[in-house]
C-alpha positions, -999 to 999 in steps of 0.1 A, spaced: -79 139 -472 -63 108 -465 -40 94 -439 -9 100 -463 -15 138 -455 -2 133 -417 33 143 -408 62 115 -417 76 110 -385 102 89 -404 115 119 -421 118 144 -386 156 148 -381 173 127 -353 166 142 -318 193 161 -298 192 137 -268 204 107 -292 242 105 -287 266 94 -318 284 64 -306 320 60 -316 341 36 -302 377 48 -314 367 78 -301 355 66 -265 390 49 -262 410 79 -276 392 99 -250 400 76 -223 438 71 -235 439 107 -235 426 114 -203 446 85 -187 480 102 -203 471 135 -190 469 120 -155 499 100 -159 523 110 -188 548 81 -184 521 59 -196 521 74 -232 547 47 -247 527 18 -225 498 24 -240 508 21 -273 512 -15 -272 483 -38 -278 498 -64 -255 498 -40 -223 474 -52 -198 464 -19 -193 458 -12 -228 432 -43 -229 416 -28 -199 410 5 -215 398 -15 -249 371 -32 -226 360 -2 -209 352 15 -241 334 -11 -257 313 -11 -223 307 22 -224 298 21 -259 272 -3 -251 260 15 -220 257 48 -246 237 26 -272 215 14 -243 206 48 -236 201 59 -269 177 29 -273 158 40 -241 154 75 -252 138 61 -286 115 41 -268 97 74 -253 89 89 -287 64 80 -312 86 79 -341 111 53 -332 93 34 -302 82 -3 -313 60 -29 -296 52 -26 -262 66 8 -256 45 19 -284 17 6 -269 25 24 -237 27 56 -256 -3 49 -271 -22 45 -240 -17 81 -231 -38 88 -261 -66 63 -249 -55 45 -281 -52 4 -281 -34 -17 -307 -61 -38 -328 -55 -71 -335 -25 -77 -357 -21 -40 -364 14 -30 -372 37 -5 -352 32 22 -383 -2 20 -385 -6 22 -350 13 54 -348 -6 70 -377 -40 65 -351 -22 80 -325 -15 110 -346 -51 113 -352 -63 107 -313 -71 137 -303 -99 139 -332 -112 110 -317 -128 130 -286 -152 146 -313 -175 127 -336 -169 122 -371 -177 155 -380 -143 167 -391 -121 151 -418 -93 139 -393 -119 125 -371 -138 106 -401 -104 92 -409 -97 83 -372 -126 64 -365 -127 45 -400 -92 33 -389 -101 23 -357 -131 4 -367 -110 -26 -381 -74 -32 -388 -81 -42 -424 -83 -5 -433 -53 4 -452 -63 39 -459 -96 65 -460 -100 93 -480 -128 117 -468 -147 142 -491 -179 163 -488 -190 172 -521 -222 191 -508 -232 198 -471 -237 169 -448 -230 143 -477 -196 124 -466 -181 98 -489 -155 76 -474 -131 60 -500 -115 26 -485 -85 10 -494 -80 -22 -477 -51 -45 -470 -71 -74 -482 -61 -80 -514 -30 -66 -535 -52 -40 -552 -67 -30 -520 -102 -36 -528 -124 -40 -498 -146 -71 -490 -182 -70 -485 -177 -78 -451 -155 -51 -444 -178 -24 -458 -206 -39 -439 -186 -36 -411 -178 0 -415 -212 7 -420 -224 -11 -389 -197 11 -371 -213 46 -387 -248 36 -376 -258 32 -413 -271 -5 -409 -284 -20 -376 -262 -52 -382 -258 -76 -355 -260 -50 -323 -267 -70 -295 -273 -40 -266 -284 -6 -261 -246 5 -257 -234 -7 -290 -266 15 -307 -257 40 -284 -215 37 -296 -223 41 -329 -245 70 -327 -217 89 -310 -195 83 -341 -213 96 -368 -230 133 -362 -269 128 -365 -272 151 -397 -243 133 -416 -252 112 -447 -220 89 -450 -216 70 -481 -187 42 -480 -172 30 -513 -141 11 -523 -112 29 -538 -108 33 -574 -77 10 -587 -56 24 -618 -37 -8 -625 -3 -5 -646 25 -30 -651 59 -27 -645 85 -37 -671 120 -30 -671 156 -42 -685 185 -36 -663 219 -39 -674 245 -48 -649 283 -34 -650 311 -59 -656 323 -77 -624 315 -102 -598 285 -96 -573 257 -95 -599 236 -118 -571 238 -88 -546 228 -61 -571 200 -81 -585 184 -84 -550 193 -45 -539 173 -39 -570 142 -58 -565 144 -50 -523 145 -12 -535 119 -16 -561 93 -37 -539 101 -8 -511 92 18 -535 56 2 -544 49 -4 -512 55 32 -499 32 41 -528 3 21 -524 -18 44 -505 -45 66 -520 -35 98 -540 3 82 -544 18 89 -578 39 68 -595 69 89 -613 89 72 -638 122 94 -625 118 74 -592 112 42 -609 146 50 -626 162 57 -592 152 27 -574 161 5 -605 196 21 -610 213 7 -581 252 6 -575 265 -21 -599 237 -9 -628 253 3 -658 218 11 -676 182 11 -671 156 5 -697 121 13 -685 95 1 -708 66 0 -688 51 25 -676 57 50 -706 43 79 -685 38 89 -650 9 72 -630 -13 105 -621 -39 92 -593 -67 115 -579 -72 114 -539 -97 88 -541 -74 63 -564 -48 41 -557 -18 30 -582 -16 -7 -581 15 -26 -597 -2 -57 -608 24 -77 -623 50 -67 -596 85 -71 -601 78 -103 -625 88 -83 -655 120 -67 -645 150 -87 -663 185 -82 -660 217 -88 -679 252 -81 -682 277 -59 -701 287 -72 -737 
Protein backbone atom coordinates (compact mmCIF):
# COMPACT_ATOMS: atom_id res chain seq x y z
CA UNK A 1 0.00 0.00 0.00
CA UNK A 2 1.11 3.56 -0.73
CA UNK A 3 -0.51 6.92 -0.09
CA UNK A 4 -1.69 6.95 -3.71
CA UNK A 5 -4.48 4.60 -2.61
CA UNK A 6 -6.11 7.33 -0.53
CA UNK A 7 -9.37 8.87 -1.74
CA UNK A 8 -8.56 11.36 -4.49
CA UNK A 9 -10.27 14.47 -3.11
CA UNK A 10 -9.91 16.29 -6.43
CA UNK A 11 -12.31 13.82 -8.05
CA UNK A 12 -15.15 14.39 -5.59
CA UNK A 13 -18.17 16.12 -7.16
CA UNK A 14 -18.71 19.79 -6.25
CA UNK A 15 -20.64 20.02 -2.97
CA UNK A 16 -24.27 21.11 -3.14
CA UNK A 17 -23.57 24.13 -0.94
CA UNK A 18 -21.69 25.83 -3.80
CA UNK A 19 -23.94 28.08 -5.88
CA UNK A 20 -23.43 28.63 -9.59
CA UNK A 21 -22.54 32.28 -10.13
CA UNK A 22 -24.03 33.74 -13.33
CA UNK A 23 -24.07 37.51 -13.77
CA UNK A 24 -26.51 37.51 -16.68
CA UNK A 25 -28.94 35.28 -14.78
CA UNK A 26 -28.77 37.55 -11.72
CA UNK A 27 -29.38 40.65 -13.85
CA UNK A 28 -32.31 38.99 -15.64
CA UNK A 29 -33.86 37.93 -12.33
CA UNK A 30 -33.58 41.46 -10.96
CA UNK A 31 -35.15 42.97 -14.06
CA UNK A 32 -38.02 40.48 -14.11
CA UNK A 33 -38.70 41.07 -10.43
CA UNK A 34 -38.77 44.84 -10.89
CA UNK A 35 -41.01 44.59 -13.97
CA UNK A 36 -43.40 42.31 -12.09
CA UNK A 37 -43.73 45.00 -9.44
CA UNK A 38 -43.82 47.90 -11.91
CA UNK A 39 -44.91 46.76 -15.42
CA UNK A 40 -44.61 50.32 -16.78
CA UNK A 41 -40.80 50.06 -16.42
CA UNK A 42 -40.39 47.27 -18.99
CA UNK A 43 -39.54 49.56 -21.91
CA UNK A 44 -37.34 51.79 -19.76
CA UNK A 45 -35.22 48.87 -18.58
CA UNK A 46 -34.50 47.97 -22.19
CA UNK A 47 -32.35 51.10 -22.48
CA UNK A 48 -28.73 50.65 -21.39
CA UNK A 49 -28.38 54.40 -20.84
CA UNK A 50 -31.25 54.43 -18.35
CA UNK A 51 -29.91 55.14 -14.80
CA UNK A 52 -32.22 52.48 -13.38
CA UNK A 53 -30.74 49.89 -15.76
CA UNK A 54 -27.21 50.89 -14.76
CA UNK A 55 -28.21 50.61 -11.10
CA UNK A 56 -29.47 47.07 -11.69
CA UNK A 57 -26.23 46.22 -13.51
CA UNK A 58 -24.23 47.47 -10.54
CA UNK A 59 -26.39 45.58 -8.05
CA UNK A 60 -26.18 42.36 -10.10
CA UNK A 61 -22.38 42.66 -10.17
CA UNK A 62 -22.21 43.17 -6.41
CA UNK A 63 -24.58 40.24 -5.86
CA UNK A 64 -22.31 38.08 -8.04
CA UNK A 65 -19.25 39.06 -5.97
CA UNK A 66 -21.12 38.28 -2.75
CA UNK A 67 -22.13 34.82 -3.97
CA UNK A 68 -18.57 34.13 -5.09
CA UNK A 69 -17.33 35.16 -1.63
CA UNK A 70 -19.85 32.81 0.01
CA UNK A 71 -18.62 30.00 -2.26
CA UNK A 72 -15.01 30.73 -1.30
CA UNK A 73 -15.95 30.72 2.38
CA UNK A 74 -17.67 27.34 1.98
CA UNK A 75 -14.63 25.90 0.17
CA UNK A 76 -12.36 27.09 2.98
CA UNK A 77 -14.14 24.75 5.41
CA UNK A 78 -13.60 21.61 3.30
CA UNK A 79 -10.50 19.44 3.29
CA UNK A 80 -10.69 18.97 -0.47
CA UNK A 81 -10.54 22.69 -1.29
CA UNK A 82 -9.15 24.59 1.71
CA UNK A 83 -5.71 26.13 1.24
CA UNK A 84 -3.09 27.94 3.31
CA UNK A 85 -4.04 28.89 6.85
CA UNK A 86 -7.62 27.67 6.31
CA UNK A 87 -6.24 24.19 5.70
CA UNK A 88 -3.94 24.54 8.74
CA UNK A 89 -6.99 25.14 10.94
CA UNK A 90 -8.77 22.07 9.53
CA UNK A 91 -5.64 19.98 10.13
CA UNK A 92 -5.47 21.20 13.74
CA UNK A 93 -8.79 19.47 14.45
CA UNK A 94 -6.97 16.19 13.80
CA UNK A 95 -3.86 17.18 15.79
CA UNK A 96 -1.89 17.51 12.56
CA UNK A 97 0.48 20.45 12.01
CA UNK A 98 2.01 21.54 8.72
CA UNK A 99 5.68 20.57 8.36
CA UNK A 100 8.26 23.07 7.15
CA UNK A 101 7.78 23.67 3.44
CA UNK A 102 4.91 21.17 3.22
CA UNK A 103 2.48 21.68 0.34
CA UNK A 104 -1.29 21.83 0.75
CA UNK A 105 -1.70 18.56 -1.15
CA UNK A 106 0.73 16.67 1.09
CA UNK A 107 -0.90 18.09 4.23
CA UNK A 108 -4.34 16.96 2.99
CA UNK A 109 -3.00 13.42 2.57
CA UNK A 110 -1.65 13.37 6.12
CA UNK A 111 -4.98 14.66 7.47
CA UNK A 112 -6.71 11.78 5.68
CA UNK A 113 -4.39 9.43 7.57
CA UNK A 114 -4.68 11.30 10.87
CA UNK A 115 -6.78 8.74 12.73
CA UNK A 116 -4.03 6.18 12.14
CA UNK A 117 -1.66 8.38 14.16
CA UNK A 118 -3.58 7.36 17.28
CA UNK A 119 -2.01 3.93 16.93
CA UNK A 120 1.61 2.87 16.81
CA UNK A 121 2.83 2.05 13.32
CA UNK A 122 1.31 -1.40 13.41
CA UNK A 123 -1.01 -1.04 10.42
CA UNK A 124 -0.14 -0.12 6.87
CA UNK A 125 -1.79 3.30 7.04
CA UNK A 126 -0.29 4.14 10.41
CA UNK A 127 3.17 3.34 9.04
CA UNK A 128 2.41 5.63 6.09
CA UNK A 129 1.24 8.43 8.39
CA UNK A 130 4.26 8.27 10.70
CA UNK A 131 6.68 8.08 7.75
CA UNK A 132 5.16 11.10 6.00
CA UNK A 133 5.09 13.03 9.27
CA UNK A 134 8.73 12.27 10.04
CA UNK A 135 10.09 14.49 7.27
CA UNK A 136 8.55 16.60 4.46
CA UNK A 137 11.13 15.22 2.05
CA UNK A 138 9.23 11.91 1.96
CA UNK A 139 7.14 12.07 -1.21
CA UNK A 140 5.58 8.61 -1.02
CA UNK A 141 5.98 5.40 0.94
CA UNK A 142 4.99 1.81 0.27
CA UNK A 143 4.45 -0.57 3.19
CA UNK A 144 4.68 -4.33 2.90
CA UNK A 145 5.19 -7.24 5.28
CA UNK A 146 6.77 -10.25 3.55
CA UNK A 147 6.70 -12.24 6.79
CA UNK A 148 5.19 -11.78 10.26
CA UNK A 149 6.67 -8.77 12.11
CA UNK A 150 8.95 -7.98 9.15
CA UNK A 151 8.03 -4.55 7.78
CA UNK A 152 9.61 -3.01 4.69
CA UNK A 153 9.15 0.72 4.09
CA UNK A 154 9.99 1.74 0.52
CA UNK A 155 10.76 5.45 0.39
CA UNK A 156 10.28 7.84 -2.51
CA UNK A 157 11.82 11.26 -1.94
CA UNK A 158 11.31 14.70 -3.46
CA UNK A 159 15.03 15.43 -3.04
CA UNK A 160 15.93 14.37 -6.59
CA UNK A 161 14.12 14.03 -9.94
CA UNK A 162 14.34 10.24 -9.78
CA UNK A 163 12.94 10.13 -6.24
CA UNK A 164 15.93 8.48 -4.60
CA UNK A 165 16.18 9.38 -0.89
CA UNK A 166 19.43 10.69 0.54
CA UNK A 167 21.43 8.84 3.17
CA UNK A 168 20.52 11.63 5.58
CA UNK A 169 16.79 11.05 5.04
CA UNK A 170 17.10 7.28 5.48
CA UNK A 171 19.07 7.85 8.69
CA UNK A 172 16.40 10.23 10.00
CA UNK A 173 13.64 7.69 9.30
CA UNK A 174 15.61 4.96 11.03
CA UNK A 175 15.98 7.29 13.99
CA UNK A 176 12.24 8.06 13.93
CA UNK A 177 11.32 4.39 14.11
CA UNK A 178 13.88 3.70 16.81
CA UNK A 179 16.14 1.61 14.58
CA UNK A 180 19.22 3.60 15.62
CA UNK A 181 20.01 5.89 18.52
CA UNK A 182 20.82 8.89 16.33
CA UNK A 183 21.32 12.07 18.34
CA UNK A 184 18.45 11.61 20.79
CA UNK A 185 19.21 14.06 23.55
CA UNK A 186 16.47 13.37 26.06
CA UNK A 187 14.48 10.56 27.61
CA UNK A 188 11.27 11.97 26.12
CA UNK A 189 12.66 11.69 22.57
CA UNK A 190 13.64 8.08 23.15
CA UNK A 191 10.20 7.26 24.52
CA UNK A 192 8.54 9.01 21.58
CA UNK A 193 10.48 6.84 19.11
CA UNK A 194 9.47 3.73 21.03
CA UNK A 195 5.79 4.76 20.83
CA UNK A 196 5.87 4.82 17.01
CA UNK A 197 7.18 1.33 16.24
CA UNK A 198 5.63 -1.72 17.89
CA UNK A 199 8.34 -3.44 19.90
CA UNK A 200 8.00 -6.72 17.98
CA UNK A 201 8.28 -5.24 14.48
CA UNK A 202 11.50 -5.55 12.54
CA UNK A 203 11.44 -2.51 10.25
CA UNK A 204 13.58 -2.22 7.14
CA UNK A 205 13.77 1.10 5.28
CA UNK A 206 14.83 0.96 1.63
CA UNK A 207 14.87 3.40 -1.32
CA UNK A 208 12.32 3.05 -4.11
CA UNK A 209 13.24 1.07 -7.19
CA UNK A 210 13.43 3.37 -10.21
CA UNK A 211 12.27 2.28 -13.66
CA UNK A 212 13.70 4.94 -15.97
CA UNK A 213 12.36 5.64 -19.44
CA UNK A 214 12.73 8.26 -22.15
CA UNK A 215 9.92 10.22 -23.76
CA UNK A 216 10.43 10.93 -27.43
CA UNK A 217 7.66 12.21 -29.67
CA UNK A 218 7.04 14.30 -32.76
CA UNK A 219 3.95 16.49 -32.72
CA UNK A 220 2.57 17.67 -36.07
CA UNK A 221 0.61 20.92 -35.77
CA UNK A 222 -2.40 21.91 -37.83
CA UNK A 223 -2.22 24.71 -40.37
CA UNK A 224 -3.07 28.13 -39.02
CA UNK A 225 -2.00 30.62 -36.38
CA UNK A 226 -1.45 30.03 -32.68
CA UNK A 227 1.34 27.45 -32.90
CA UNK A 228 3.14 28.93 -29.89
CA UNK A 229 0.04 28.51 -27.71
CA UNK A 230 -0.51 24.94 -28.92
CA UNK A 231 3.10 24.01 -28.17
CA UNK A 232 2.85 25.47 -24.67
CA UNK A 233 -0.39 23.59 -24.04
CA UNK A 234 1.21 20.30 -25.09
CA UNK A 235 4.26 20.93 -22.90
CA UNK A 236 2.18 21.96 -19.87
CA UNK A 237 -0.17 18.96 -20.13
CA UNK A 238 2.75 16.56 -20.57
CA UNK A 239 4.56 17.97 -17.54
CA UNK A 240 1.35 17.73 -15.51
CA UNK A 241 0.79 14.09 -16.48
CA UNK A 242 4.36 13.08 -15.69
CA UNK A 243 4.13 14.84 -12.31
CA UNK A 244 0.84 13.10 -11.49
CA UNK A 245 2.35 9.71 -12.32
CA UNK A 246 5.56 10.23 -10.35
CA UNK A 247 4.39 8.25 -7.31
CA UNK A 248 5.00 4.66 -6.34
CA UNK A 249 3.10 2.06 -8.34
CA UNK A 250 1.92 4.57 -10.97
CA UNK A 251 1.98 3.10 -14.50
CA UNK A 252 2.74 5.16 -17.60
CA UNK A 253 0.37 4.22 -20.42
CA UNK A 254 1.02 5.04 -24.07
CA UNK A 255 -2.66 5.87 -24.56
CA UNK A 256 -2.41 8.53 -21.85
CA UNK A 257 0.73 9.99 -23.45
CA UNK A 258 -1.08 10.22 -26.78
CA UNK A 259 -3.95 12.01 -25.00
CA UNK A 260 -1.76 14.69 -23.40
CA UNK A 261 0.28 15.21 -26.57
CA UNK A 262 -2.77 15.47 -28.83
CA UNK A 263 -4.18 18.81 -27.69
CA UNK A 264 -6.44 21.12 -29.70
CA UNK A 265 -4.46 22.37 -32.71
CA UNK A 266 -2.47 19.14 -33.08
CA UNK A 267 -2.97 17.18 -36.29
CA UNK A 268 -0.97 14.05 -35.52
CA UNK A 269 1.30 12.57 -32.84
CA UNK A 270 4.16 10.15 -33.44
CA UNK A 271 5.12 8.57 -30.13
CA UNK A 272 8.58 7.12 -30.66
CA UNK A 273 9.39 6.22 -27.05
CA UNK A 274 8.32 4.51 -24.88
CA UNK A 275 7.31 1.77 -27.31
CA UNK A 276 5.37 -0.10 -24.62
CA UNK A 277 3.46 0.77 -21.46
CA UNK A 278 5.73 1.36 -18.46
CA UNK A 279 4.32 -1.02 -15.85
CA UNK A 280 5.72 -0.70 -12.34
CA UNK A 281 5.36 -2.65 -9.12
CA UNK A 282 4.03 -1.08 -5.93
CA UNK A 283 7.58 -0.35 -4.73
CA UNK A 284 8.74 1.10 -8.06
CA UNK A 285 8.47 4.54 -9.64
CA UNK A 286 8.46 5.36 -13.35
CA UNK A 287 10.91 8.18 -14.02
CA UNK A 288 11.07 10.08 -17.32
CA UNK A 289 14.76 10.88 -17.26
CA UNK A 290 14.75 13.21 -20.27
CA UNK A 291 11.57 15.12 -19.36
CA UNK A 292 10.16 16.99 -22.35
CA UNK A 293 13.53 17.61 -24.03
CA UNK A 294 12.80 15.27 -26.95
CA UNK A 295 9.31 16.44 -27.84
CA UNK A 296 9.67 18.05 -31.27
CA UNK A 297 7.10 20.06 -33.21
CA UNK A 298 6.43 20.56 -36.90
CA UNK A 299 3.74 22.07 -39.10
CA UNK A 300 1.57 20.54 -41.80
CA UNK A 301 3.17 20.27 -45.18
